[in-house]
C-alpha positions in Angstrom: -28.7 220.5 415.7 -28.2 222.2 419.0 -25.6 220.7 421.5 -26.9 221.6 424.9 -24.1 220.0 427.0 -20.7 218.4 426.4 -19.4 215.8 428.9 -15.8 214.6 428.7 -15.1 210.9 429.6 -12.9 210.4 432.7 -10.2 207.8 433.1 -10.9 205.2 435.7 -10.7 201.4 436.3 -13.2 198.7 437.1 -13.3 194.9 437.4 -9.8 193.5 438.0 -8.0 196.7 437.2 -9.4 197.2 433.7 -8.7 200.7 432.5 -11.7 202.5 431.0 -13.0 205.9 430.0 -16.3 206.6 431.7 -19.2 209.0 431.4 -21.8 208.5 434.2 -24.8 210.2 435.6 -26.7 208.5 438.4 -28.8 211.6 439.2 -31.3 210.7 436.6 -31.2 214.3 435.4 -28.9 214.5 432.4 -28.7 211.2 430.5 -31.9 209.5 431.5 -32.6 206.6 430.7 -28.8 206.0 430.3 -26.7 205.8 433.4 -23.2 205.0 432.3 -21.1 204.7 429.2 -17.7 202.8 429.6 -15.2 202.7 426.8 -12.3 200.3 426.8 -9.7 201.1 424.2 -6.2 199.9 424.4 -3.6 197.8 422.6 -1.8 197.0 425.9 -3.0 193.7 427.4 -2.1 195.0 430.8 -4.9 197.4 430.6 -7.6 194.8 430.3 -6.2 191.3 430.9 -7.8 191.1 434.4 -11.3 191.3 432.9 -14.4 191.5 435.0 -14.7 188.4 437.4 -18.1 187.3 438.7 -20.2 190.2 440.0 -23.9 190.9 440.5 -26.4 193.4 439.2 -30.0 194.4 439.9 -32.3 197.0 438.4 -30.4 197.9 435.2 -29.7 196.6 431.7 -26.1 196.1 430.6 -25.3 196.5 426.9 -21.9 195.4 425.5 -20.6 196.3 422.1 -17.2 195.2 420.7 -15.4 197.0 417.9 -12.1 195.1 418.3 -11.2 192.1 420.5 -13.7 190.2 422.6 -15.0 189.0 426.0 -16.4 185.7 427.1 -19.6 186.2 429.0 -20.9 183.7 431.6 -23.9 184.1 433.8 -26.0 182.2 436.4 -28.7 181.5 433.8 -26.3 179.3 431.9 -25.5 181.6 429.1 -21.9 181.4 427.8 -20.9 183.3 424.7 -17.9 185.0 423.2 -18.8 188.6 422.3 -16.3 189.6 419.6 -15.7 192.3 417.0 -19.0 193.6 415.7 -21.1 191.7 418.2 -23.5 193.1 420.9 -25.0 191.6 424.0 -27.8 192.7 426.2 -28.8 191.7 429.7 -31.9 193.0 431.3 -30.9 192.1 434.8 -34.2 192.7 436.6 -34.3 190.9 439.9 -30.7 189.9 439.6 -27.9 188.4 437.7 -24.4 187.2 438.4 -22.1 187.3 435.4 -18.4 187.5 434.4 -16.7 189.0 431.3 -13.2 187.9 430.6 -11.0 189.0 427.7 -10.3 186.8 424.6 -8.3 187.5 421.4 -6.1 189.8 423.5 -3.3 190.0 420.9 -5.2 192.4 418.7 -6.0 194.8 421.5 -9.5 195.9 422.7 -12.0 198.5 421.8 -15.5 198.1 423.2 -18.2 199.5 425.3 -20.5 198.6 428.2 -23.5 200.8 428.6 -25.9 200.8 431.5 -29.6 201.6 430.8 -31.9 202.3 433.7 -35.1 200.3 434.2 -38.4 201.7 435.5 -39.5 200.7 439.0 -42.2 198.4 437.6 -39.6 196.3 435.8 -36.7 196.3 438.3 -37.7 192.9 439.9 -38.8 191.0 436.8 -36.9 187.9 435.6 -33.6 188.5 433.8 -33.5 188.5 430.0 -30.5 187.7 427.8 -29.9 188.3 424.1 -26.9 188.7 421.8 -26.1 189.1 418.1 -23.5 186.4 417.7 -25.8 184.3 415.4 -27.8 187.2 414.0 -25.8 189.8 412.0 -26.6 193.4 412.8 -28.1 195.4 409.9 -26.0 198.1 408.2 -27.2 201.0 406.0 -24.9 203.3 403.9 -25.8 206.8 402.6 -24.7 208.5 399.4 -21.5 209.8 401.1 -20.4 206.4 402.3 -21.4 207.0 405.9 -22.3 203.7 407.5 -24.9 203.2 410.3 -24.9 199.9 412.2 -28.1 199.4 414.2 -26.9 197.9 417.5 -30.3 198.2 419.2 -33.7 199.5 418.3 -34.9 201.1 415.1 -33.4 203.9 413.1 -34.3 206.0 410.1 -31.2 206.5 407.9 -30.5 207.2 404.2 -34.2 206.9 403.4 -34.5 203.4 405.0 -35.7 201.9 408.3 -32.9 199.9 409.9 -33.9 197.6 412.7 -31.6 195.7 415.0 -32.6 192.2 416.2 -32.4 193.7 419.7 -35.5 195.8 420.2 -36.6 195.2 423.8 -34.3 197.6 425.6 -35.8 199.5 428.5 -37.3 203.0 427.9 -37.3 202.6 424.1 -33.5 202.8 424.2 -31.8 202.5 420.8 -28.0 202.5 420.1 -26.2 202.8 416.7 -22.6 203.0 415.6 -22.1 205.6 412.8 -18.9 205.7 410.8 -18.1 208.7 408.7 -15.5 208.5 405.9 -13.2 211.5 405.2 -15.1 214.6 404.1 -18.5 213.1 404.6 -21.7 213.8 406.4 -24.9 212.1 407.6 -28.3 213.1 408.8 -30.5 211.2 411.2 -34.1 212.1 412.1 -34.5 211.9 415.8 -37.6 214.1 416.2 -39.5 211.5 418.1 -36.8 211.0 420.8 -36.8 212.6 424.2 -33.1 211.9 424.8 -30.4 212.1 422.2 -26.7 211.5 422.9 -23.7 211.3 420.6 -20.4 209.8 422.0 -17.4 210.3 419.7 -15.1 207.3 419.8 -12.8 207.9 416.8 -11.6 211.1 415.2 -13.6 214.3 415.3 -17.3 214.9 414.6 -18.6 218.5 414.1 -15.3 219.7 415.7 -15.8 217.5 418.8 -13.1 215.0 419.7 -13.0 211.3 420.7 -14.0 210.8 424.4 -16.6 213.6 424.4 -20.4 212.9 424.9 -22.7 215.4 423.3 -26.1 215.9 424.8 -28.4 217.1 421.9 -31.6 219.1 422.2 -34.5 216.7 422.4 -36.6 215.9 419.2 -33.8 217.0 416.8 -32.5 216.2 413.4 -28.9 215.2 413.8 -26.5 216.7 411.2 -23.0 215.2 411.5 -19.9 215.7 409.5 -16.2 214.8 409.6 -13.1 216.1 407.7 -11.2 212.9 408.5 -12.6 209.4 409.2 -14.6 209.3 412.4 -16.9 207.1 414.4 -19.5 207.7 417.1 -22.2 205.9 419.1 -25.6 207.5 419.0 -28.1 206.9 421.8 -31.8 207.7 421.9 -34.5 206.8 424.4 -37.5 207.9 426.5 -36.9 209.5 429.9 -38.0 207.4 432.9 -38.2 210.4 435.2 -38.0 208.4 438.5 -35.8 208.7 441.6 -32.5 206.9 441.2 -30.7 205.2 444.1 -27.3 203.8 443.2 -24.7 201.6 445.0 -22.0 199.8 443.1 -23.7 197.3 440.7 -27.2 198.0 441.9 -29.6 200.7 440.7 -32.9 201.0 442.4 -35.3 203.8 443.4 -34.8 204.0 447.2 -32.0 203.3 449.7 -34.2 200.6 451.3 -34.4 198.8 447.9 -30.6 198.9 447.7 -30.2 197.4 451.1 -32.6 194.6 450.1 -30.6 194.0 446.9 -27.4 193.5 448.9 -29.2 191.2 451.4 -30.7 189.1 448.6 -27.3 188.8 446.9 -25.6 187.8 450.1 -28.3 185.2 450.8 -27.6 183.6 447.5 -30.9 184.5 445.9 -29.2 185.7 442.6 -27.8 182.2 442.0 -24.3 181.2 440.9 -22.4 180.9 437.6 -22.3 177.1 436.6 -18.8 175.6 436.9 -17.2 174.3 433.7 
């Protein structure tokens, strides 16, 4: 496989002082249809105890995946779920959502991700959609070397099998998987139908690349991945949207005028409020 770009995650903070490592591209040029990958990885409660108090979104999809620890999600639609180890959650925000994500099970530390996926202009004002995997286990496939692929979203071809997540409606055919490689193992994934292919190393080293690095892979490739020590990575595929991106805080639209309208609508209370209790 041909790695055409390597992007190192940068330390930053968000929410109420939550420390994260972030890879972001709001130009629409390099990661399309993905906008941002935030990784939270810490055993120190001070790094995440503040969580993410109520805040709005419009025009994007948020995808949360927890490896360790958990967050309680609440939104104005009335959804209230604890997303814990091994769970995923997807919100297609469309016209607008207000949600909060506050930490639970903090004694074991945290390791998780929130990924932003862009939406095409035609879908940015549709009603919000919510789905999670709390009551529907995610499928896992293992190859002959013990490499394990967990289908977080979309459909994957791995070890001679089709592996399909219960979450299949992500924007722009986006698919996400968590691949774990044991010591001295390898794995191959056929991504020849995908316009965008990204690999984010979150544990150990993969093909000589270290944790915290995002690899941009040549489109329509076969991924050949190996590790000398145990390693883990998120793999992202999708179709390019190829539209202008206008970004301001939690809003991602196509024009500055649409961003101003999003702010006005939120301030006017048109997104709703999270139910009390």
